[in-house]
C-alpha positions as CSV (number, residue, x, y, z in Angstrom):
1,Q,-2.3,8.3,8.5
2,V,1.2,7.3,8.2
3,Q,1.9,4.4,5.8
4,P,3.9,1.4,6.8
5,V,7.5,1.2,5.7
6,E,8.6,-2.1,4.3
7,S,12.2,-3.2,4.0
8,G,14.5,-6.1,3.8
9,G,13.9,-7.1,0.2
10,G,16.6,-7.9,-2.4
11,L,18.0,-10.4,-4.9
12,V,18.6,-13.8,-3.7
13,P,19.4,-17.2,-5.4
14,P,16.8,-20.0,-5.2
15,G,17.0,-21.6,-1.8
16,G,18.1,-18.4,-0.1
17,S,16.6,-16.4,2.6
18,L,15.4,-13.0,3.5
19,R,13.8,-11.3,6.4
20,L,11.3,-8.6,5.8
21,S,10.4,-5.9,8.2
22,C,7.4,-3.6,8.3
23,K,7.4,-0.5,10.6
24,A,3.8,0.6,11.1
25,S,2.1,3.3,13.1
26,G,0.5,2.3,16.3
27,S,-3.1,2.8,14.9
28,V,-2.5,0.2,12.1
29,F,-0.3,-2.1,14.3
30,S,-3.1,-2.3,17.0
31,S,-5.4,-4.0,14.4
32,N,-6.1,-7.5,15.6
33,L,-4.8,-9.0,12.3
34,M,-1.7,-8.0,10.4
35,S,-0.8,-9.6,7.0
36,W,2.0,-9.7,4.5
37,Y,0.9,-9.4,0.9
38,R,2.7,-9.7,-2.3
39,K,2.0,-8.4,-5.8
40,V,3.3,-9.4,-9.2
41,P,2.7,-7.1,-12.1
42,G,-0.3,-8.2,-14.1
43,K,-1.6,-10.3,-11.2
44,Q,-3.9,-9.8,-8.2
45,R,-2.3,-8.8,-4.9
46,E,-2.4,-11.9,-2.7
47,V,-2.1,-12.6,1.0
48,V,0.9,-14.4,2.0
49,A,0.7,-14.7,5.8
50,T,-1.5,-13.3,8.6
51,L,-0.9,-13.0,12.3
52,S,-3.1,-12.2,15.1
53,E,-2.3,-10.1,18.1
54,G,-2.4,-13.3,20.1
55,G,0.1,-15.0,18.0
56,T,-2.0,-17.1,15.7
57,A,-0.5,-17.4,12.3
58,G,-1.9,-18.5,8.9
59,Y,-0.1,-18.9,5.6
60,R,-1.0,-19.5,2.0
61,D,-0.3,-23.1,1.0
62,S,2.5,-22.3,-1.3
63,V,4.6,-20.7,1.6
64,K,3.8,-23.0,4.4
65,G,6.8,-24.5,6.1
66,R,9.0,-21.9,4.3
67,F,7.8,-18.5,5.7
68,T,7.3,-17.4,9.2
69,I,5.4,-14.3,10.2
70,F,6.0,-12.6,13.7
71,R,5.7,-9.3,15.2
72,D,7.4,-7.2,17.9
73,N,4.6,-5.1,19.4
74,A,7.1,-3.0,21.4
75,I,8.3,-1.5,18.3
76,N,5.3,-1.7,16.1
77,T,7.1,-3.9,13.6
78,L,5.9,-6.9,11.6
79,F,8.4,-9.5,10.3
80,L,8.3,-12.2,7.6
81,Q,11.2,-14.7,7.6
82,M,11.4,-16.3,4.2
83,D,13.5,-19.4,3.9
84,S,13.9,-21.9,0.9
85,L,13.0,-19.0,-1.5
86,K,11.7,-20.0,-5.0
87,P,11.6,-18.0,-8.3
88,E,7.9,-17.9,-7.9
89,D,8.2,-16.0,-4.6
90,T,9.5,-13.0,-6.7
91,A,7.1,-10.1,-6.1
92,A,6.8,-6.8,-4.3
93,Y,5.9,-7.4,-0.6
94,Y,3.6,-5.1,1.5
95,C,2.2,-5.2,5.0
96,N,-1.2,-4.0,5.9
97,S,-4.0,-5.1,8.3
98,F,-6.3,-7.8,7.4
99,P,-8.6,-6.9,5.7
100,P,-6.3,-4.3,4.2
101,L,-6.9,-0.6,4.8
102,A,-7.1,1.3,1.3
103,D,-5.2,4.1,2.4
104,M,-2.5,2.3,4.2
105,W,-0.4,0.6,1.4
106,G,3.3,1.5,1.6
107,Q,5.9,1.4,-1.0
108,G,6.6,-2.2,-0.6
109,T,10.0,-4.0,-0.8
110,Q,11.0,-6.0,-3.9
111,V,12.0,-9.6,-3.5
112,T,13.7,-11.2,-6.5
113,V,14.6,-14.8,-6.4
114,S,17.0,-15.8,-9.3
115,S,20.2,-17.5,-10.1
């Protein structure tokens, strides 16, 4: 198995935007549900957004209206557009199927929202 490769993180001020990308192998990407997760040290990893192969999306309440999950099946890539970022969005972000596959966690990409 090849782990997904996440990218696009960085340091942004509150109110800023970032677009995360996740390049996954075909076997993972073919899962019906793909999700973005985030992890803060000392806390449980949490689901941020989930997208079905058919295009149905779901979001945790704290990011609704600010984040958009979408995918490009032709290039096996999952995206997360993050707007109106808040300091509480600071975390390492990962993609995986939903539910997650234990051996398919990538390195993640760090998002830091700070002035």
